[in-house]
C-alpha positions as a printed NumPy array, in Angstrom:
array([[ 10.58 ,  10.92 ,   0.645],
       [  9.846,   7.257,   1.611],
       [  6.955,   6.785,   3.698],
       [  6.287,   3.201,   6.023],
       [  2.896,   2.6  ,   7.018],
       [  2.529,  -1.053,   9.298],
       [ -1.063,  -1.213,   9.718],
       [ -1.401,  -3.832,  12.925],
       [ -5.501,  -5.209,  13.112],
       [ -6.873,  -5.689,  16.389],
       [ -6.588,  -9.42 ,  18.827],
       [ -9.508, -11.603,  19.305],
       [-12.812, -10.284,  20.877],
       [-16.122, -11.016,  21.108],
       [-17.041,  -9.087,  17.824],
       [-14.289, -11.012,  15.188],
       [-15.757, -14.226,  16.71 ],
       [-19.135, -13.133,  16.435],
       [-18.988, -11.568,  13.246],
       [-20.674,  -8.391,  14.587],
       [-20.361,  -5.327,  13.24 ],
       [-18.903,  -3.389,  16.134],
       [-20.362,  -0.511,  17.116],
       [-16.905,   0.514,  18.293],
       [-17.115,   0.124,  22.31 ],
       [-16.575,  -3.939,  22.329],
       [-13.767,  -4.88 ,  24.252],
       [-10.743,  -7.64 ,  23.206],
       [-11.533, -10.735,  25.567],
       [ -9.309, -12.108,  28.154],
       [ -7.696, -14.211,  25.012],
       [ -7.228, -11.237,  22.751],
       [ -5.228,  -9.494,  25.074],
       [ -2.982, -11.675,  26.625],
       [ -1.533, -12.548,  22.667],
       [ -1.354,  -8.596,  22.202],
       [  0.645,  -8.534,  25.124],
       [  2.226, -11.705,  24.169],
       [  3.813, -10.076,  21.024],
       [  4.366,  -6.12 ,  22.754],
       [  8.224,  -5.284,  21.935],
       [  7.967,  -7.191,  18.54 ],
       [  7.493,  -3.967,  16.612],
       [  9.845,  -1.922,  14.967],
       [ 10.145,   1.751,  16.319],
       [  7.638,   3.975,  14.552],
       [  8.593,   7.964,  14.537],
       [  3.81 ,   8.083,  14.693],
       [  1.33 ,   5.726,  16.544],
       [ -2.289,   6.221,  15.84 ],
       [ -5.281,   3.821,  15.878],
       [ -8.651,   3.541,  14.571],
       [-10.906,   4.985,  17.292],
       [-13.141,   1.837,  17.8  ],
       [-12.218,   0.293,  21.767],
       [-10.77 ,  -3.112,  20.112],
       [ -8.263,  -0.9  ,  18.566],
       [ -7.455,   1.231,  21.444],
       [ -6.978,  -1.768,  23.481],
       [ -4.434,  -3.89 ,  21.224],
       [ -2.319,  -0.296,  21.244],
       [ -1.881,  -0.633,  24.448],
       [ -1.681,  -4.512,  25.097],
       [  1.063,  -4.082,  22.665],
       [  2.764,  -1.77 ,  24.629],
       [  2.203,   1.335,  22.471],
       [  1.507,   4.437,  23.457],
       [ -1.557,   5.986,  20.644],
       [ -0.969,   8.989,  19.566],
       [ -4.328,  10.49 ,  17.251],
       [ -7.079,   8.033,  16.766],
       [ -8.438,   9.973,  13.379],
       [-11.95 ,   9.934,  12.257],
       [-10.55 ,   8.984,   8.669],
       [ -9.28 ,   5.561,  10.782],
       [-13.068,   4.766,  11.487],
       [-14.078,   1.614,  10.578],
       [-16.665,   1.052,   7.904],
       [-20.185,   2.799,   8.799],
       [-23.194,   0.151,   8.666],
       [-25.772,   2.341,   9.476],
       [-28.744,   0.558,  11.126],
       [-26.699,  -2.406,  11.419],
       [-24.132,  -1.455,  13.735],
       [-24.003,  -3.648,  16.67 ],
       [-26.181,  -6.615,  14.946],
       [-23.828, -10.025,  13.702],
       [-23.995, -10.729,   9.776],
       [-25.933, -13.857,  10.501],
       [-28.859, -11.705,  11.846],
       [-28.61 ,  -8.879,   8.97 ],
       [-28.593, -12.246,   6.642],
       [-31.615, -13.85 ,   8.401],
       [-33.814, -10.502,   8.465],
       [-32.277,  -8.777,   4.829],
       [-30.979, -11.192,   2.839],
       [-31.276,  -9.236,  -0.935],
       [-29.872,  -5.8  ,   1.098],
       [-27.07 ,  -8.07 ,   2.351],
       [-26.43 ,  -9.83 ,  -1.483],
       [-26.373,  -6.069,  -2.422],
       [-24.424,  -4.98 ,  -0.363],
       [-21.202,  -7.938,  -0.755],
       [-22.183,  -7.55 ,  -4.683],
       [-22.02 ,  -3.73 ,  -5.416],
       [-19.459,  -1.499,  -3.761],
       [-21.716,   1.194,  -3.978],
       [-24.757,   0.388,  -2.277],
       [-25.284,   1.359,   1.429],
       [-28.236,  -0.784,   2.183],
       [-27.904,  -0.289,   5.385],
       [-28.23 ,   3.288,   5.26 ],
       [-24.365,   4.177,   5.898],
       [-20.529,   3.896,   3.769],
       [-20.547,   2.377,   0.799],
       [-17.159,  -0.269,   0.091],
       [-16.575,   2.517,  -2.088],
       [-16.499,   5.447,  -0.506],
       [-13.939,   3.539,   2.666],
       [-11.573,   2.847,   0.085],
       [-11.538,   6.672,  -1.47 ],
       [-11.546,   8.085,   2.28 ],
       [ -8.641,   5.436,   2.836],
       [ -7.372,   6.455,   0.39 ],
       [ -7.192,   9.742,   1.18 ],
       [ -5.7  ,   9.322,   4.648],
       [ -2.471,   6.792,   3.347],
       [ -2.292,  10.092,   0.65 ],
       [ -1.442,  12.293,   3.641],
       [  1.752,   9.587,   5.591],
       [  2.958,  10.06 ,   2.398],
       [  3.609,  13.426,   3.092],
       [  5.739,  12.696,   6.094],
       [  8.942,  10.933,   6.263],
       [  9.22 ,   7.586,   8.469],
       [  7.391,   4.896,   9.827],
       [  3.591,   4.956,  11.345],
       [  2.766,   2.478,  13.326],
       [ -1.494,   2.435,  12.539],
       [ -3.965,  -0.08 ,  14.773],
       [ -6.706,  -0.035,  12.404],
       [-10.21 ,  -1.975,  12.281],
       [-10.092,  -5.272,   9.473],
       [-12.428,  -3.192,   6.577],
       [ -9.742,  -0.925,   7.001],
       [ -6.412,  -2.529,   6.171],
       [ -8.644,  -4.073,   3.089],
       [ -9.112,  -0.443,   2.114],
       [ -5.858,   0.187,   1.723],
       [ -5.167,  -2.852,  -0.196],
       [ -7.007,  -1.727,  -2.128],
       [ -6.627,   1.827,  -3.202],
       [ -2.236,   0.498,  -2.98 ],
       [ -3.224,  -2.204,  -4.947],
       [ -5.396,  -0.069,  -7.902],
       [ -7.869,  -3.53 ,  -7.41 ],
       [-11.243,  -2.609,  -7.973],
       [-13.521,  -1.652,  -5.523],
       [-14.945,  -5.044,  -5.829],
       [-11.834,  -7.259,  -4.733],
       [-12.232,  -4.912,  -1.267],
       [-14.13 ,  -8.513,   0.154],
       [-11.25 , -10.512,  -1.123],
       [ -9.601,  -9.776,   1.39 ],
       [ -8.44 , -11.585,   4.434],
       [ -7.535,  -9.798,   7.229],
       [ -6.703, -12.242,  10.595],
       [ -6.642, -10.593,  14.008],
       [ -3.304,  -9.385,  15.369],
       [ -1.569,  -9.661,  11.943],
       [  0.504,  -6.398,  10.409],
       [  0.724,  -5.181,   6.656],
       [  3.395,  -2.643,   6.108],
       [  2.643,   0.103,   3.013],
       [  5.978,   1.556,   1.462],
       [  5.755,   4.985,  -0.612],
       [  7.631,   7.488,  -2.464],
       [  5.539,   9.929,  -4.862],
       [  3.056,   8.439,  -4.426],
       [  3.819,   5.134,  -5.314],
       [  3.149,   2.196,  -2.94 ],
       [  4.302,  -0.633,  -2.421],
       [  2.491,  -3.62 ,  -0.076],
       [  3.4  ,  -6.489,   2.195],
       [  1.359,  -7.572,   4.137],
       [ -0.252, -10.669,   6.656],
       [  2.337, -10.884,   8.339],
       [  1.526, -12.943,  12.11 ],
       [  2.941, -10.823,  15.463],
       [  4.571, -13.725,  16.868],
       [  7.845, -13.688,  19.65 ],
       [ 10.241, -15.566,  18.384],
       [ 11.134, -19.239,  19.875],
       [ 13.461, -18.61 ,  22.871],
       [ 15.38 , -22.247,  22.035]])
């Protein structure tokens, strides 16, 4: 049995533009919504559609014309504790040592939330449960969820997490059978030219 999971990063919104630690309630902006609507219909049909529980992921799902199924808590973004709602620039000014520790040590959680290593483990467990499901799962998820999946699938060290860039509204495909995963990443969701 082969499973396929397509991860879609959310469309652009204020939190992504400002490098803000999203609290899960921030909406897409008009441009992000328009871009997602323009990409509606370009995704292959899926047996299951799931989303991160954040508003921007759910709005991206709707703008893509997809009917979301569940929003598993395992697909929630990295929990950043007291930094939630702040920008990276704000936290870097007020807690520069903590930010340096957080970016350099995947086991650290100076914000009182979740470490990068724990996130990668959580996402790996979720992905392994999907390997028992035949067919295609489409998941509209936070960029840090895509990063964690890439690290897990490649068996890369958790230190590689911050080396993975995830552009808005891109697809990363993971296919697997018997616990072995393959990766195809970074495809922009674009409407085909009408020439």
